[in-house]
LUMMARSE-496716 format. One record per residue: residue in one letter; x negated, y, z negated of N, C-alpha, C, CB in turn. Coordinates in steps of 0.05 Angstrom, whole numbers, plus 5000, padded with zeros to 4 digits. Atoms other than C-alpha are relative to their C-alpha. Glycine has a CB too. Layout:
N
aXYZXYZXYZXYZ...
//
This chain:
701
m500549974971954760135098502350175012499849735014f498049844986958660525150502649845002498950085028s497550145000965960365146500849905027502150174989c499250094974966360295221499149715005498750185022k500850274997962859635212502249804994497649944982t497850175008969159355182502350015021501150074973q498149984979973159565243498749905026501050305003k501150084974972159405316498050225008502149965021a502149804995965559755329500050075030497349904992p500249934972964860155393497649875013499950315003e502250134985960459855447498050225007501049865025p502049814993953860215457499750015031497249934988p500449984971952060465527498149785010498850285007d501650214988949059935572498350135021501749765011a501849864981943060255605499249805022497550114986e500650184978941959965674496949955001500950135027k502850074997935359605685499250015030499449714988i501149984973931659805748497049974997500850275014p502950055005924659485743498250185017499449715005e502149854987918959955759497349894992500250314992e502650125006912159635765497950224997499149815022l502249815006906560055733497549844997500750174975v502450174999899759755750497650164994499849865028n502649885007893159945718498149784992500350214978y502150195007886759535714501049715003499150054971d498950274995890358925744502049924978497749805001h498050055020895258985686502650135008499150104972t497449904991902559055703501950034977501249815021r497849955019907759375658502650035016499450264983i497449974987915059325677501650204983501549735002d498549805014918859955658502850005012498750295003n497350034990926259805665501650265000501549804984y498449765003928360515648498550255010500650044970y501549784988923460935688501850205015497949895019w498149844984929461195727501250234984502249835010m498849795017931461635668498650275003500049924972r501649764998926262165687501450205020497249955009l499149784982928862825716498050234999502950094991s501749764999924863425739501650244991499050045029d498649755007926464135717501950095022498050224993e498349924978929164265786502649855001498449965027q497550165001934063695780501850094978499349704997k498449915023936363935712501250275005498350004974n499149734995937064645737501950035023497650175005a498349984976940964475800502950064993499849735016d497249935004947864785806501849765004500850225019t498550244995950464135835498249764996501250005029p501850235006947263505805500049805023500749874974d500150224981944762985854500849744986497249975013v499150255011946662255844498349914977500149785022q501950095021940462095803500450174975497150025010t499749835022941362705759502649944985500050305009q497450065013948662555746500049744985502250005021k500250265014946961845728498650034973498549805018v501549965025941962065675501750164980497350145006l498349835018946562605647502349844989501050255015d497850175009952262105644499149814978501249845023y501050185020947861625605499650154973497449875010l500549855025945662155555502650084986498350255006n497449935012952762395545501449764988501850135022a498850245011955061675535498749934974499649765020e501450065025949761585481501050204979496950035003n499049805019952162235448502949924990500150285012e497250085007959461985450499949754982501649945026y500350245017957361305421499150084972498049805013t501049915026953461655365502350144984497750195003d497849875013959462095350502149804989501450205019q498150205009963961485346499049844977500749815024v501150175021959361065304499650154974497249885009l500549845024957761635256502550164992497750185004a497649845006964861905254500749994970502449895016d499250025028965961645184498250154981500149714992i501749855017960062025157500050305007497149905001q500049724991961662675193501050194978501650035025v499049835022965562935133497850054981502449864986l502349965018959462815090497950195013498749734994a501949824986954963145143501050294999499649915029d498949735001959563745146499750124972503050005009s500249915028959563795070497150074994501049794981l502949955004951963745069499150265014498349775009f500749764986951364285121500850254985501350005028e499149775016955564765080498450034974503049974994e501650005025951664575018497250115005499849724988i502749914993944864685051500150295008498849835023k499649724992947265325084500550184976502250035021g499249845024950065555017497750084982502149854985r502349925016943165574986498550235012498249754997i501549794986940766075037501350274997499849935030k499049735003941566805023500350125028498150184982e499549914973944867065086499150285005503049985006d501149734997943067785074497250004987501850224986d502750035010935567735068498050175016499149705000e501949824987929468145084497149914993500450294991s502850075004922067995092498550234985498649945026v501649795013916668365053498650175021497949874980p501349834980914268965094497049984999500950294997y502949994998907068975118499250255016498849745012l500949754988903069585139498249945024498450174980d501650034976900169625210500050265015501149775017n500449764984897470255243502050224993500249935029g498349785008901570735202502949944996499750225019y497250075002908170365202500249744983501249955027y499350245014911269855155502049845017501250074971y498350174983914369275193501349784983498449875023y498650215014919568775168502449915017501050104972d497650094986925468365191502249944980499449755017r497750035017932368255163502049815013501350274993y497650164992937967735168502450124987499649704994i497649905012945067955157502249785000501150255015e498050215004951067555136501549935026502050084978g498550104978954267125189498550005026502450165004k501649994975948667235240497849795000498850285003e501950224997943966705267497150105003500749835023y502749914992938067145288499250254985500050065030p501049775015933667685257500350275014497149964992l500349734990933568435265497350104991502350194990y502749915006926768765267500050314997498049925023y500049725008925269445235497250094995501850044975r502549885010919669925218500750274987498050045023k499849745013918670545175497250135002500949974970k502549854995913471075187498850104974500450235019g501649885021908171205134500649904972500250285001t499250075027912071015072502649845001500450254982l497650165001917470525051502550174994499849794979a497849815004921771135033500950145025499250214979a499449874975921871355105502549895013497649985020k497650084986927771295152499549745014500950215020e500250264987929070595178500450035030502049804987e499950004971927970485252500549725010497550135012l499450264989931369895286498449965026503049965005l501550064976926669585337501549815018497349884992l498850214983930468975361502149854984497949815011d497950175011936968605345500249765017502850154997v500150254984935967895369502849895004498249794987n497250104997943367745357501350115026501750094975k498949894975945168215414498749875025499550315001i501350144977939967895460501149725004497049994995a499050274999942867215443502949975008499549864973e497150014994950067395458500549855027501250285001g499450154976952966895508498049795008500450195022k502150204993946766455507500349754983497250134996d500050255015946765725487497449974983500249765019y502650025014939465805466498750275003498249775011c501549754999935266415449497650004982501950244993s502549975016928066495427498750265008498149765005v501449754995924867175420497449994984501750254992s502650035013917467195404498150225009498849725004g502249834991911067595408500450304999499449935027l499649715002913468275385497250144996501950074977s502649875001907468735397500250295007497949855019v499749714995907169495391497350115009500950144973s502449874988902169915431498650164979500850175024p501649855020896570275393501150284995497250025010d498949735005900070945402502849984988500250165026n497450065014906370625369502450085017500050164975k497849904983910770825429501449785016499050215018i498950214983911870185468499949734986498449985027m500050265012913869495444500549795022502249974978a499650234981913168845484501049774984497349935014y499150255013916668195468500849805022502450054982g499350214980918267535502502649874993497849795000t497450145003924867175513499949735015502350175010d499750264988926366445528502949914995498049784989f497150085003933666235541500549715008501750195017v499750284991932265515562498849814979498649965027s501550165018927665255507497949835014501949814984r502250134985922365065558497450144995500649995030r502449855008917365565528498750135024498149814986r500849824979916865955592501250274993500849905029y498949755009917566655565499850235021498550094974t500049764984919367295602499450244982502750045015i500849785016915967915575501550255009496950055002h498649754996919868565568498650224984503049984991f501249775013917769265547502250214993497850135018m498149805009921669785507498650254992501749894977n501049745009920370525498501350054972500850235020l499049985027920970595422500950284993497949924980e499149735005921971345426502950055011498150205013t497349954988928171305471501849754997499750065029g498450245001930470585461500549875027502550054986e499550094973930470485536498049775007499750225020m501650214989927869855570498550105024501749755007l501649934976922169955619500649805022497050004993p499550194978922869645688498149775002500050155027d502150214999916669225676501249744988497550084984v499150265009918668485671498149805011503049945010i502050194992913667915672501049724993497250064987e498950275004915967195680497849794997501949925022n501650245002912966515664497450054984499349905027t502349945017908366715606500449854973499850304995t499850105028906966505534501650184983497249964988g498249825015911067105512498850224984501749844983r501349805017905867555480498050155017498649864976v502049834987901568135504497950094979501350245014t502149875017895068415476499450275013497449824998w500349734989894369165484497150095001501650194983a502549864999888269535507500350264984499150075030a499949765017886470175469501550235012497250094994d498749774987889670625521503050004998499250015029s497150035003896770375506501550005026501150234983k498850024973897970335581499449735013499050235017t500950264989894369685596500449784980497050025009c499850235018895969015567499249755016502949974989f500850264988893868295579501949794990497149934992y498250225007898067665578499049745012502950065008t500750274991897466915589502149895018499449824976g498250124981900666605650499949704998499450095028k499850295001903065885654500349875027502449924982d499350164977903065345706502949924997498249745002y497150035003910465275721500849714994501450095026e499350285003910464515724498949884974499149845023t501250135023905564295671500250174974497049945006l499849815022906664915626497350064987501849894979r502749945011899064965616499550305001497849855016a500849725001896865655594497450025014499950114970e502350044983891865745649498750265010500849845024s501149754988890866485668500450244981501350055027i499749745014889667165635500350215021497550054982m499349794980892867735673499950274987502849945012r500049735010892168485666502350155013497350145006h497749864990898368915672499850294992502649884988k500049725006898869665677503050094999498550165022l497249915003905369975652500950175024500450154974g498949854977909770235708499549875026498850275000s500550144975907169745760501549745001496949965003a498650264997910469125788498149784992501049965029s501750225009908068465760498649875023501849794985d501450114977906268255831497350135004501750045025n502549864997900668755826498149954977500450305002d501750065023897868475761497449865009501549824980v502750094992890468305764499249754984497950224995l501050245013887767605749497350064988499849765021v502549945014882367715697498449744995500650134973y501450265006880866985681501849775007499149984971f498550254995883066305706498549774989500649965031e501350235011881565675668500249775019501349924973d500150214980879465165720500349724989497450025016d500050275011878864575674502849934990497949974977e497350075007885664235669500349904972501149815020e499850095027883963975600500050234980497749814994f500149775018883464685572502550175004497550175007t498049784999888565225556498550264993502449954981c501349755007887065965547502050194988498650125025g498349795012889766575511498350244996501349904974i501549755005887767275491501050134974500350205024g499349865024887667675427498150234995499949814976k501749775006883968235392498849964972501750275000t501450035025878968265335501350174978497150075002q498949855022880768525266499350295001499149884973s500949734997876769145280501450155023497050015005e498649914976880969235344498150125020502050224992k502049904981874469395380499849835024497350034987y500450194978874368775423502549845007497849814993l498150194990879168385466498549735002501250085028v501350265000877767635462501749805016499549894971i498850224986879567115514498849744989499550015031f500950255011879166415485501049775018500849954971s499350254986879065755524499449774981498549975027n500550225019879765125484501549745008500850084972q498750255001881464395482499349874974499349825025t500250135027881063885426497150024989500849725002l502750025009873463865423498250235006498849755011t501849804989870864485457501450285001499049925027t499049734999871665245453498150185016500550114972e501749794988869165835494501550264998499449935030a498949735004870366575480498750205019499850094971r501049774984869667195524500950254987501049985030i499449755014869567905498499850245019498250044976l500049744985870868605525500950224981501849985026e499149785017871369275491502850085008498050245004a497249944995878669455483500450285013501550004974d499749734987877370175507498949995029498550214984n501050034972874669905574501549775013496949945000p498450234992880469475598499449905028502950074998e500650084973878169455670497149905003500550225020g502750114999871269215652499949705003498550084975e500350284997868468515658499749864973497549945018f500350175024869368005602497449855002502449814996r502550155001862867675581500249784980497650194994i499950245017861766995550498650054974498849765015f501249975026860467005476498049774994502150014977a501850245002857566295472501149805020499949894971p499150194979857965815532501149744988497749945019r498850245010862265205523498049775001502549935017e501650255002858864565500501949804988497550044982v498350215011862463915489499549954971499649735016n500150055029863963805415499250254985498049784994h500449755015862664535398502550165000497650175012e497649845004868764885370499250254984502249844986y500549765015868365605348502250215004497350125007s498249774997872566225336498550244989502749964985i501549765007870266945328501850224990498350105023d498749755008872267595294497850214996501849964975h502049785001868968275285500850204980499750135028i499649785019868168795231497250124994501449904973n502549875010862769295211497549935016499649934971d502350054982858169185271499049724999497850194993k500850285002858068435259502249825011499349924971f498150224993861267825290499849784979499349905029f499950235017863467275244501049765017502050044975i499450234983863766575274500549764983497649955019r499450265012867265965247499249795020503149974992t501150184980863565395280499349734987497550135011n500950265009861864655276497349935012502149785007t502750044989854964745307498249874979498850265010d502050135017849064365278501349794981498650214983d498750215015853463785256501650094976498049804991a498349895021857764225212502949895003500050314999t497550144995863563725214502450154989499949724989n497949855014867764125164499950305005499949954971f500349724992865764785196498550174979502750125006k501449815017861565345168500550285012497049944998l499649734991861866105174497250125004501750174980m502549884994856166455209500550295008498649855023v499849724993854767185224497850075020499850184974a502049914980851267535282500350305004500549855027p499949714995849468255297501650065026497250125002e498349944978854268595345498350045026501550264994k501649934977848668825392498449765011498250224994n501450244990845468135398501249754987496950024994y498550225012850367575385499349735013502950055003s500850264989846567015422499749804978497450035016r500050215020846466345387497550014983500149725014d502549985015839266465365500250194976497750085018n499849805022841667035321502349944981500450275013w498050085019847266665285498749914974501949785012t501150095026845766585211502349924982498350224987d497950105018849666215157500950224980498949764984f498849845022854366615113501249814979502150205012i499150225017858066015084499049745012503250004997p501150254989854065375095502049785001497549914984h498350244998857164715114500049854974499249835023r499850175023859664275057501549755008501450144976d498850264992861463535064502849974988498349774991d497550045015867363595015501950235002499449934972v498349764998870364265036500450065030498750244985l499349924972873964415102500550305001502549845010l499649714996873265145122502150045022497350155007q497849994981879965275155500350265015502649944985g499649744987880066015170499150224982502850045009y500949775016878466715146501350255010496950025000t499149744993880767435146498050214991502850054988l502049805005876068025150501250264990498350055024f499449725009876468685112497350155001501250014971n502449854999871469245112498149934976500650304999d501650055024869169085041500349714989500750194978y499450265011871868375031500449805022502550014982l499550234982872567695063501849804985497449875010a498350205012878267215048499849755017503050094998v500650254986876966485066502049794991497149904995s498350225006881865905070498449745000502449985019e501650255002878565255046501849784990497550044981r498550235009881464565037498249824985501349855025i501650165018878764174978501849784988498750174978n498550225012881363484959503050025007499649994970a497250004989887763565002501650244991501449754992l498549775009889564244972498750255012500050034970n501049754989888964945002499050184977502350155015n501249815018884565444966499450265015497549894986i500749754989883366184978497650114985502350215000r502549915012876266444965499550285009497649815009i500549724995874467174961497050074998501650184980f502749905000867767484979500150314999498449905024d500349705002865968204958497350075014500050104970f502449934985861068475010498150184984500750125026k501649815014858669024964498549884976501750234990t501350115024857268624901498849725005502049984978g501050274994855867944933501549794984497149984993e498550195017860867624884501949845018501550154978d497950164987865367054907501449834979498949835023y498550155020870866684870502649905014500850184976y497550114990877366284881502450114984499949694997i497549935013884466504866501149764987502050125021d498950225015887566064813503049995004499350034969f497150034994894465784830501549854978500349855026g498850105024895865364768501949775003501350214987e498250234997899764774798498349765011502450065018e501450244991897664054813500349965030500949764985v499450044971900964014882501350255010502049755003y499049754990901964644922498950055028499150234981s501149914974900565014987499750304999501849915023s500449714998897665704999498750075026498250104976w501349924975895566095059499850315001501649905025i500449714996893066785079502250105019497250065012s497749904985898867195105499150225019502250104981v500549794981899267825148498350224986502650125011n501849795011893368305135498950165023497849874982e500749854975892968815191498150234994502550105013e501649765006889169375154497349924988501650184980p502650095010881769225148498850174977498050005022d501149845022880469805100501449964974500250295008s498550055025885169525048498349834981502649855006e501250175020882769214983502149804989498850164977v497850185008889368824977500449785021502650164995l499550234983890168125005502949914997498049774993r497350115000897167895025499749705004501850135021y500050294996897967145015502749884992497749874983a497550145006903566635010499449764984501549935026y500350235018904666074960502649854998499050094972t497650165004909465504953499149734989501649965027s500550285009909964804923502549855005499049994970l497650174997914864234924502250094982499349714995t498049915019918464574866500250315000499449904973t500049715000916865314879500750115027497350114991p499349884974920365694935497850185011502650164998n502049834987916166074986499850274986500650035029s500549755015912966664951497950175014499149944971t501949814988909267284976498750164978501450185021f501649865020903667584935498250215013498449804983d502149824995899268184939497849964979500950305001y502250055019892468054908497850225004498749725005n502049794999887768634892497349874996500550224978m502650145001880868374909498050154983499049975029k501849855017877568924868500649954971500250305006t499250035028881568864803500749714993502350184994k499250285003883368124813502849974987497949854983v497350015010890568274795501949935023500950284987k498150084980896067924834502850094993499949705005e497349915004903168174843501949845018500350305007l498050144985909067744863501950205012501549804981l498249824987912868134915502749885006498750095027k497550134994918167624932499749704997501050085028e499650294999920166914916502749955013499949874971t497550054985925366654965502249914981499549795022e497850065018931966644930501549765010501950244998v498450234994935565984928502650034985498549734991l497449955012942966084916501149744987502050105021g498950235014947165634872498849974973499749755017d500950065027945065294809497149904999501749804986f502850094999937765174830498450124978498850075027s502149925018932465194777497649825004501049984970k502550164995925264974790499449824976497750185006d500550165024925164704719501449735000500950164975n498650254998929864144740498549795016502750045012y501450184982924663834786497049974992500250105029e502850045006917663554780498649885024499649824975s501650114978912163404830497449884990499450225021k502550125008905962984827498449915024500649754982r501850114980899962744867499449714994497450175002l500650295002899361994878497949935020502649845003w502150094981893961594913500549705006497250034987a499750274990895260974954497349905010502249975022t502450124989889760494975500649865026498749814980a499750124973889360325049498649735000499050185022d501250274997887359625073496950015000501049875025d502949984999880259875085498850134975499250165025g500949895025879760155015500250314997497249934996t499849715000880960885034502350094982500450115028k498049885017884761294982501650215016498850124975v498349834984890761635016501850164981501749835020p498449855018894062214979503050015008499050294998i497149974997901662254970500950224982501549734994s498649805017905562854946502849924997499750295013l497350095006912062684912501550204982499949724987v498349835017917863084883502549854995500550275014c497550135008923962844846501350184979499649714990r498749865021929063104798499149884973503249985003k500850105026926963054725502149794990499750234980g498350215008929762414696500149775020502850104995f500250214979928362014759498949744988498250095024e500850265012927861274739498349855019502549844992q501950154983921860914766500449704995497150084993n499350285005925260234767500449845025502649994984g499850144975925160044840502850015012499249724996e497250004991932560194849500850275013501949944978s499449744990932160914873499450035029498650224984p500749944972932461154945497750205002502550105015l502349824996926361514972499750055030497449884988l500749924972924861895037497150065001501750245009l502949964996917661845060499650145027498549724999y500549844976915362365111497149985007500950294996g502750004991909162355154499750135027498849725000y500649904973905762665214497349885009499750324999g502550134996898262515219498950025028500349724994s501249974974895962805286499050285003502149945022y501149744993892063385316498450134978502250185009g501349875022888563505251501850184984497650155010a498149835014894863845226500649884973502650035017s499550095027895563795151503050054993498150144980t497349975009902463685122499950084970501749735004d500449915028902064115060502649994985499050295001p497650015016906864045002501350274996499449884972s498749745001911764615009502949974993499750165026f497350015008918664794985501949985023500750244982n497950034979924664585027502749984986499549765019s497450005015931464774999501949795010501350285001s498250214990934864275044499549734985499449955030v500650255014931263695008501449984973497049984996l498650015026934863884944502649845002500750294991s497550164996941063554974499449704996501250055027l500850285005937262894971499249964970497749925018l501050025027933863014904502350004980498050224993d497849985018940363204870501949755001501650255005r498450254998943462544893498349754994501149975029g501650235010937862114864497749925016501749784996f502350064983932862094920497450124988500450115029a502649875002925462214913499150075028497849824985y501049934974921862554970496950004998501150295009a502950025001914662404987498850065028499149724991i501549944976909562635038497549835000499250305002a502450174998904262135061497950165016500649735014h502149844987897862525077498049825014498650184979i501450224986895462005126497850115018501949845016r502149924982889262015169501150085027498049765003g499049874975889962405233500650304995502549865010g499949725009891263045193497250084991502150044978s502549905011885863455159500050044970499150265014e499649965029888163405087497449954984502249824990m502550075014881563095065497550085015499949704994g502349904984877063465114500149915029497549914987r500150064971875263415187499749705005497850155013q500450294995873162685180502749854997497949894981w497350115003880362535158501450005027501650154979y498949984972882462765228498549815018499750285010e501550174982876862405264500649714996497050054997s499550285006878561755230502949925006499349934972g497350064993885761805254500750095028501950134980k499549924972885061965328498549815019499150305005l501350164980882761645393500049704993497150105004l500250295005880260935379500349934970497449895010n499450045029881761025304503050064994498350184983k497349905004889061215315501749804983501450045027m498450205015891760565285499950064970499049725005n500249935028889360825217502450174991497450144993t497749825007894961345219502449834992500750185024f497650175004900360805223499749814977500649845026t500450195022897360305175499950154973497549835004d500049845025896160865124502850054991498550275005f497249945007903561045126501349754988501550105025n498950255011905660325116498849934973499749775019d501350055026900560255060501150194978496950045002c498749815020903560875026502849894993500250285012a497350115006910460555033499849764981501349915027e500350235017907959905002499250084971497949815011f500849895026904760304945502450104985497950225003l497749895013911160664930502049784991501550205018i498450235008914860004929498849864976500449815024a501450155022909659664885500150164974497149965008e499949835024909860254836502850054991498550265005k497149985007917460194834501250275002500349904972y498749754993918960874861502549945017498150205014t497850084982923560514910499749705007500050175026s500250274991924659854945500649995030502049814984p499550014971925159625018502950065009499249745012d497249944992932759665018500950274990501849784989r499349735009932360374990498050205012500050024969l502149834989926460655029500750105028497349865000f499549884974927361135087497550155009502450194999a502349864989922261455134500950205021497949805011r499449804980922362075177497550125011501950224989g502149864987917762385228500950125026497649825005g499249884976918162845287497750065019501550264995s502049964979914362935353497849794997498850294997a502150205005907562605340500749844975497250134997g498950165023910862405274502149805008501150194979g498150204988916062055317498549775011501750135021l501850224992910361655347499449834976497450115013l500650145025908561485275502449814993499550204978i497750165008915661245261500449765019502650175000g499850224981915960835325498049784996499850105028s502250205004909360495309500349854975497350145001v499950145026910560345236502349794999500450204977i497950205001917159995249499549775020502750145007n500950234984914059575304498249824983498550105025l501950165016908659365254501349874976497850194991q498850115025912759275190502850104997498250074976p497249905001920159385202501449934974501649895023e498750095025921859015138499650194976499049734993l500549825022919259585095502250214996497350145004y498249774999924860065113502949935003499150195021k497150034997932360105104500950155025501450104975g499249844977932860655156497850205006502650154994v501949804992928661145195501350215018497649865015v499149784982929661805231497550085017501150254984a502249924982925361955292501050245016499249775019a499249764986926062675317498150075022500150244979v501649954976923662855387497549835001499350305001p502350175004919162255383498349955026500949734990f502050054979912862175427499549704999497450164996v500050295003913761425440499049855025502749914993d500950134976911761285512497250105007502050065024v502649885000904461435502498549945026498449904976v501750084977901161055559501050145025500049705004t498949884975905861285615499650305001502949935003t500349715001905562005592497150085004501150114974m502849924998898062035584498849935028498449864979l500950064973897261735654501050205021500949725008d498749834981901362285686499250304994503049974999p500949735005897762965689502050225008497450055014t498049804992903963305718501950064977501649905024i498249955023907663235652498750214981500449734984p501149795018906863845606498549884977502250174990l501750055023901363795554498149765004501649954976t501550254997898263145582497050065001500849855025t502949984994891463385607498450094976499550195023f501649915022889163755545500649844974500450304995e499650185022891463185500498349755002502949934997w501650244997886662675527497949974978498650005027d502050025022881662845472501349944973498550264998e498550085024887062705420500649705000502650164997w499150284998889562035445498149825016502849995012g501650154981884461835497501150035028499849714992d499249994972884661845573500349725010497850165017p499550274992887961205595499049935028503049944998r501350064975884561265662497449854995499650255017e502350165009878860955623501249754985498050164981k498750255009880460225607500049974969498749765013v500150045029878160245534502350154987497350094990y497849855012883260785519502749895009499750295008y497550124990888660475562500749764982499749915030d499450245016888059815524500750084971497549815000y499549935028887860155456502750134996497850184989m497449875004893760615464502349825007500250265017l498050204994897660045496500649834975499149825023s499750175024896559665430501850134979497349944988y498249875020900560185390502350165012498350184983s497949844988904960555440502749884993499750015031p497450125010911960465409501749885022501550224985y498350104978915560385475498949745011500250205023d501250244989910659865500500049774980497250055009q500250215020910559485434502749924988498250094978v497450095009918059405424500149705004502350145014k500050294997919158665411502649884989497649874985e497650135011924558165394499649944971500649735016q500150025029925158255319502150174988497150084990d498149835014929558565267498750284996500949884973y500949735005928959325261501850124979500050175026p498349865019931559795207502150165015498350184981n498149814988937360265219498450245011502150094979i501649794986934960805267501850225011498349875023l498749764988937261515284497850145015501350184978v501949864983933661845342501350255011499149815024t499049744990934462575363498050115021500550204978t501849874980931762965423501550245011499249805022g498849784985933063575467499549975029498950274989l500250044971934263555541497850175012502650065014w501949814989929664155552497350004986501250285000d502550025015923963925508497650025018499949744984s502449964984917364175536497649864990499450305003q502350145012912863785489500349705001499750094971v499450294997916063095487502449985018500449854972q497850004981920362985548502249814990499049905028y497750145011927362745531500049705008502550135010w499850284990926462105573498449804983499149985028e501550185017921461825523501849874979497650144986p498150135019926461725466502349865014501050214981a497750134986931961555517499249725008500950175024k501050264991927860985546499649814976497450035016w500650165024925660755477502549894987498550184979v497450095012932760715450501249785018502050244998a498950204982934960325512498649734997499950095029k501650245003929259825503500549874973497150065004l499550115027930359755428502749865000500050234980r497350125001937759625439500149735015502050205013d500150254985936159085490498549784986498750055027m501850215010930858725449500449944970497250085005k499950055028932358805375502049784993500850264984t498450245006935358195340501850044976498049784994d498349945023939258535284502650145008498450174979d497549854996946058865276499850284988502349854989n500349745012943259495245500650225019497150044988l499349774984945160175270497650105017501050234983l501949864983941460485329501650215015498649805020v498549784988944161165348498150225010502050124979f501749814985941461705394501550255007498949865026k498749744996943262445396498250185016500750124973t501549814983941062915452501450274999499849905029n498949734998942063665445499650085029498550204980m500249954972943663835517499350295007502749935013t500749724994941964575511497650104985502450184992a502349915016935664575468497649835007500649974970g502550134994928464355469498849884974498150195012h501550135020923064125421500850084972497150045003g499449905027925064555362502949984993499250284998g497250025006932464405367501550265005500549914972a498449764997937864935363498550254991502749984985s501649775005935265645360501050174976499950185024g499049845023939765955306499149894973503050015001r501050085027937665945233501949804986499550244983f498150195012944065575212500649775018502550154992e499250214981945665185275498149764998500150115028r502050215001939264785269500349824975497250115002l499650165025941364555199502049775004500950184978k498050214996946964135228498849735005501850085024i501350254995942263605253498649894975497950025023v501150085026938763605185502249874983498750244985a497850105015945463495152500849725010502450195000l499250274989947062915199497949794992500250025031q502150195007940262585185500349934970497350135005y499750065028941462645110502549834995500250264984a497650165004948462375115499549715009502450125017f500750274990945761785155498549844978498250035025m501550145020940861615100501649964974497450154993l498550025025945461755041502149785002501450274994d497950214997950961305069498749734999501550045026l501450255001945960745080499149934972497650005019a500750055028943860835008502449964981498350244990g497550045015951060764986501050244986499549784980i499249755012951861494967501950145019497550184994k497949924982958361734997500750304999502449844995k499349725002958762454974497850164987502650044985
//
């Protein structure tokens, strides 16, 4: 244990209790820490008011307490940081991809936190052209995110977005690539990306509601004009929807998409007619989700129409794309989730999930042949990468596994020959031959088989005495695929095993896997995770005094729920930016992300959902019982999970828990949901989390 336990331990902050009555359906909840909420205006004020100062003082006191309590492991954390950083090749470059006559790539250089973006015209032997050095943009900034780099069709103008707060309100800038000069056009409060019309003078972007951060409007901008003159092209009236804009693979059509969890609607317009009227592709219908793309006078539609739960691919003629003219290209299958696709003039590449693994399927339009790419490992992840040239016969895809670093391949769809272009270099004495991975299956209480991906160093003893970190997410239908993480080697090389619980709420086993872990089935997500933990203990991969768990965001909700249900299973847990105050957040439509998440968690303005989410909401279900050791992290500027959720949760846990285990809380005062923005800076919190677990496992170096 931490050596500070043998000394006089510092006293944790004592959060003041100011009871706030929250009444719904004649049910009253008392929230003693409701006062911790601050608005963006309060956080942004030059001179904090009394309330703001009180909250900031509390968060700073928690940070000071955490620093004191964890002081004895800071040397280990610092060592781990250098170790993890030392595996990363500081001078590194991405694999170039071809787009509209130019090869694009990015590069990191030694000692720098941010990338530099480049291009070469026509051939990789051409002169290198620096597009953007994010390190210069980040100078003097506590936080810097640059996104959405987009070059005009005539290759002369580049747009990009900047966020210096981590609130995901991006400002769009434009650069003349021929002169290197910045244009006067500046557009604030956007998602950070533009979509160009064919004329290279007109672009479209997505505007945000300043308070809720909902992407709600599509605007048209003409280069050289003030943003005040931008034209509203589309406004999404339904507060449960967000919207965005893109372009088809053929680049013939602009596509506005509106979507929420259960419903999609698309609008199209020819890219060479930017001032024309967008027209609806298929009107929105509840429970109908679809996406579209275009090539060779045809629209391809990924859709769940006609009870295609796992989606199917349909095709429609360009000149008459009404629903009556949609025909099956890839029919629906009960055991295969159709995740996405990429169109070429002569080929189609499809991403399919079969038995919790990603597969890539190739269709040859000319011959009618179709087949799968063989990957040759038991546990892996693959995905279709950047493919901007529709006339190519080469597919760019990525591959990784728990033992194989991220790899980039070019696959010739005509000759069926694949070429490894790059495998991410891991510095030091790493060899993939020193590690092994496997697929395990736990049985949930209801008999459902839940997959687990596990990796360990060869020679790992399955005797119940080894430490193990179990990771999970299980929300939004997002699948947690087994991929390589060089940071995890620091645990594996010290005797840990690392496992991923592919619990319900993701889509690992198909769309029904998601449906059975959301809304009124959400409890399955949490019990699946605990069932996986019990399985790993029963199979002697670990034991309760050696088992650790980690999750972030909705995975933090998972961690909060599983330790309320079965705290005795875990020695320690890490909850990163945890979504733990479910009921209060989902009742407040002014909080960012709330309205279009009602189809994920339920709308608590309906009593059946209020009662159900109350039954698992980690903050509401904190009780007088022993809890494991807990490390909680957050960011003051988090736009997805507001900082006050973990702050309130920690205060309540500290007040009610009956043990002497550690409870520490770290707030990054200058970052948001993703933590620090630099490629190395963000590793410091990872190192601290690992040091926290290693020390609890009795591993001191």
